[in-house]
N, C-alpha and C positions, 0 to 999 in steps of 0.2 A: 538533788542530783549533783554530783561532783563535776567540776569543769573538765573538759576533755584534756588529755595530755597534749602538751605542745608538739607540734608537728616536728618531725626530724627527717632530714634528707637521707635517702639511702638508695644505693644503686639497685636497679631492678635485677633480680636474679630469678632463674628458673632452674628446676632440677630435671635433667634429662639423661636417663640411663646412667645415673650415678655421677654425672659431671655437673659442675657448677658453671653456668654460662653467665658471663658478665656482659651487660649491655651498657651502652654509653649513655642512654637517657636516664634521668633521675626521677624518682617519684616521691611524693609526700606520704609519709607513714604516720598515722595517728590512731588512737584507740577509737574503736567504733562506737558511736553514740547513737542509739536508735532514734529515729525520728518519731515524734509524738503522733498519736493518732489524730486524724483531722477532727476538728471540733472546736467549740467556743473557747476551750482552755489552752489550745495549742499556742496561741500568741503569748499568753502569760507564761507558759512553760519555757518557750524560747527566750523571752525577755529575762526570766530569772537565771537561765543558763548563761546568757551573755553578761549579766551583771556579776555572776560568780566569776566568770573568766576575767573580767576587767579588774575585780577586786584581787584575784590571784596574781595578775600581771603587775598591778601597782604595788603589791607586797613584796614582789621579788625584783622590783626596779632598783638598779644600782647593785645587784647581787647576782653572781653567776653561780647557779646551783650546780652541784657536782652529780654526774651521772653515778648511780650506785656501783657500776662496774668499771669506773675509771674514765669515762668521756664526759665532757661538759655538755650540758643541755643544749641541744641545737647543733652540736658538732657533727660534720658530715662523716659518714663511715665510708672509707674507701680502701682499696687494696690494689696492689700491683699485679699485672698479668703473670709475672714470673712465679709468684706464690700460688696462683690459681693453677698454673701449668704443673708445678711441682706436686700439688695435691692430686690432680688428675692423673699424673704419672703413677703415683703410689696406688691409686684406686685400680688403675689397669693392671699394675703388677700383681695385686692380690686377687683380682679377677681371674687372671691367667693361672695362678696357683690353685684357686678354687676349682677351675675347669679340669686341671689335671687330677685334683683330688676326687672329683666326681667320676672321672673315668676309672680311677683305681677302685672307687666304691663299687662301680658296675662290674668290674672284673672279679670281685669276691662276692657278688650278689648281695651287697648291703642294701637293705630297703631304704627308701626315701624317709620313712618315719624314723628308723634308727639313726640315719644320717643326721636328721634335723634335731633328734634328741641329744646326740653326742656333741653337735656344734653348740647347741644351747647351753649344755653343762659347761663347756669351756668359757663361753662368753659370760655366763653368770658368775662363775668363780673368779675370773679376772676382774670383773666390775666390783664385786663384793671385797675382793682382796685389796683392791686400790682404794676403795672407800674406807676400809679399816686402817690400812697403812699406805697412805699416799706415796707413790714414788718408789716403793720397795719392789725390787724385781721378784718375779714369781719363778721358782725353779721348774724346769719341764717335768721333773719327777713328780711335783705336786699335781700337775695336770694329768699325768699318767694315772695317778691314784683316782682322780675324779672320773677318768674315762673307764677304768677297770671296774668301778662300782656297778655291778649288774651285768657287766660284759666280760668278766675275767674268764668265764668258760667258753667265750665265743671262739670259734675255731680259727678266726683270723685276728684274735686279740692284739697281737703284736703290731698289726698294720693299722689299727684303728687311730692311733695318734697321728700317723702320716696323712690321714684323711680328715680328721676332726679339726686339728689345729689350723691347717691352711684355711679350711672353710670358716672357722671362727674368726680368723684374721680378716678375711674378706667381708664377713657380716659386720664386724666391728667398725671397719672403716666406711662401709656403705651406709650403715644405719645411724651411727653415732659420730662419724667424722673423727674417729680415734684409730690411731695405728697401734696394733699390738706388736711391738717391735721385738725381734729376736736378737739377743746379744750373746756373746760367749764370755764365761767367766775365766779369768786367768788366775791360776793358783800362785801362792807365794813362791813356790819352787819354780814354776815356770818363769815368773818375773825375774828370778835370779839366774835363769838359764840352766837349771839343774834338772828339769823335768822334761817330759816329752812335750813337743810344741806343735803336734798335728791337731787339726780341728776336731777329730773324733774323741780326743782326750779332754776337751773342754766342755764343762757342763753348760747346757743351754738355759738362759734366763729370758723372761718376757717382761717388758714394761709397756705401760699405756702412755701415749703422747697424742695430743690434739694435732690434727693436720690443717686446722682452719688458718686462713691468712692472719698475720699478726694483729691487724686492726680489729677483725672480727673477734679474735680471741681475747684481745684486751677489753673489747666492749661487752661481751656476753659470757665469757667463761672464766678468765683469770680473776682471782681475788686479790685486790690490792694489798690485803694484809700480809700476803706471802712475799711481796716484792723485796722487802729488806733481806729475807733469808736467800732469795734467789741472787741478789746482788752480792751478798757475802760469799756464796758458793762461787760465783764467777770470779771474784777478786782472788780467792784462795787458789783457784785453778790457774789463773794468770801468774800468781806468785811461784807456783810449782813449775810451770812451763819456763818461766824466766830464770829459774834455778837449775836448768838442765834436766827437767822432768822429775827430780828428786829434791825434796826440801826437808832439811832436818827440822825436828820438832822445835828445838830452841830458836832456830831462825824464824819459824812461823810465828812464834809468840812475840819476838822481837818486832816483826813487821805489824802484827795486829796491835801491839801496844801503841805504835804510832798512830793508829786510828782510834785510840781510846778504848780498845777491847783488851781487857785484862784476863789473865789466868784465873781460874776459879780459886778463891781463897787468898788471892794476892792482895796485899795491902796497897792502897793508893799511894803512889810515890810522887815525888815532887815534880817529875818530868811529865806526869799525866795530870792534866787539869781536872778532869772528872771521868767517872766510868761511862761507858757508852750507854745512851738512854734505852737502846732496844736489846743489844746483845749482852745483857748482864750475865746470863748463863751460857757462856760460849761452849762449855763442854757438851751441852745438849745439842747445840748446832752442829758441832763436829761429829757427834754420834750419828746424827741424822744423815749427814753427808756420807759417812761410812756405810750406813745401813742401805742407802739408796745407790751405792757404788759410784758416786761421783768422785770420791777420793778413796784411797786405800792407805792404811796405816800399817807399817810392819817394823819388826825390830831390826836395828842396825847390826851388821856383823861386828864381832867383838874387836877385831883388828881395826876396822874402820872407825869404831867408837873410841879408839885411843887405848883400848885395853885396860881402862880403869876398873878396878875390882869392885863388884857390887853395883856399878852404874849400868842402868839399862837405857839406851837411847833409841828413839824411833825416828822414822823417816816417812814423809808423806809423798804419795804419787797420785796421779790422776787415775781414777777407776774406769772400768769399761763403759758404764753408762754415761759418764762425763765426757769421755773421748768420742763416744758414738753420737751423742747429742750436740756437742759443741766441738767439731773437729778442729785440727790445728789451723786451717786457713781462716776459719771464723774467729777463733781466738786471737790470732795474729792481727786480723783486720780490727777487731775491737781494741786491742792494745795500741795499734798505730793511730786510730782515731782519738783515743783518749790522750795519748802523748801529744798529738798534734794540737788538741784543745788546750793542753797545759802550756805548750810553747806559745800559743797565741795569747793566753792570759798573762804569761810572763812578759811578752813583748808589749802588750797594752799596758801593763803596770810600769814597765820601764819608760815607756813613752810619757805616761802621766807624770812620773817623778821628774823626767827631764823638762817637761813643761812647767811644772811647779818651780823647779830650780831656775829656770829662765825668768819666770815671773818675779821671783824673789830678787834675782839680780837687777831686774829693771826697777823694782821698788827701791832698792838701795841706791 
């Protein structure tokens, strides 16, 4: 029998009407190990189990094992109340939308069976679409196709999406702790101020985002292998914002080159020590960011590009998904924090150099 998993401290939680209630007391959580049946061999089984546990602990002595999802073994899992309140607010928001959808379903005499079927179709499609292409927004038009299958001849077919989608959003967050977030796609013409800018003219998109508190997300959901890509996305979004929300492609490559990230096919130059160990295929990363609408790439106007014949220049902007998930205030707070850290490092380095110089003077 394998030794029991080391106990981990975890705050006690209970699920009540869709709300996560946080209690101040802490409990020890460990894998359940069935007690042996009473009998002459029970002492030997318990002694063998204790011996295996001692061997396991001695083997790991002096080594901190890493939790497979990013937490050190034995690390306490905690979260702040603000995150829990935010999660509960979202749950209530979608619960109210679901109640209004149920009322509308009653007004058109939609049976509970049909309501459940339509809701399940939307939930399944969103989950499978996210599994196939994680982070890619799903157009509302795709969901309409899913809903119309088998219900196209329904006398209230045009109203079904207004009922099924809010119900699916409520079920998604209640059952899986995932928000099915609606965002509006802005066309290139609208970005340039040449198209209609009313909400009705913007196609609706849906993305899936976990609403769990960050510490729980890090412990049980987030995959550490994706952290470099998320970090690169955040850096590029910061560069775009600091450039007045528009960043020329040539300027982006210049900034990335300072990080050791080179343009595909570019020869290693003397001012780059070595290619980046992770982002060797940067084109693939940028394509992913564009597909998930974190950034948007568009052609520059000919006059703005300098009017050079045959030269096509591009500009990057933050996309709808990126601006919705990481609004300006959070992006500014992140940059302020990082610049403060850099200033502290520079001050510490300056202090060390001054101390070294004083020591050399004394030695002289």
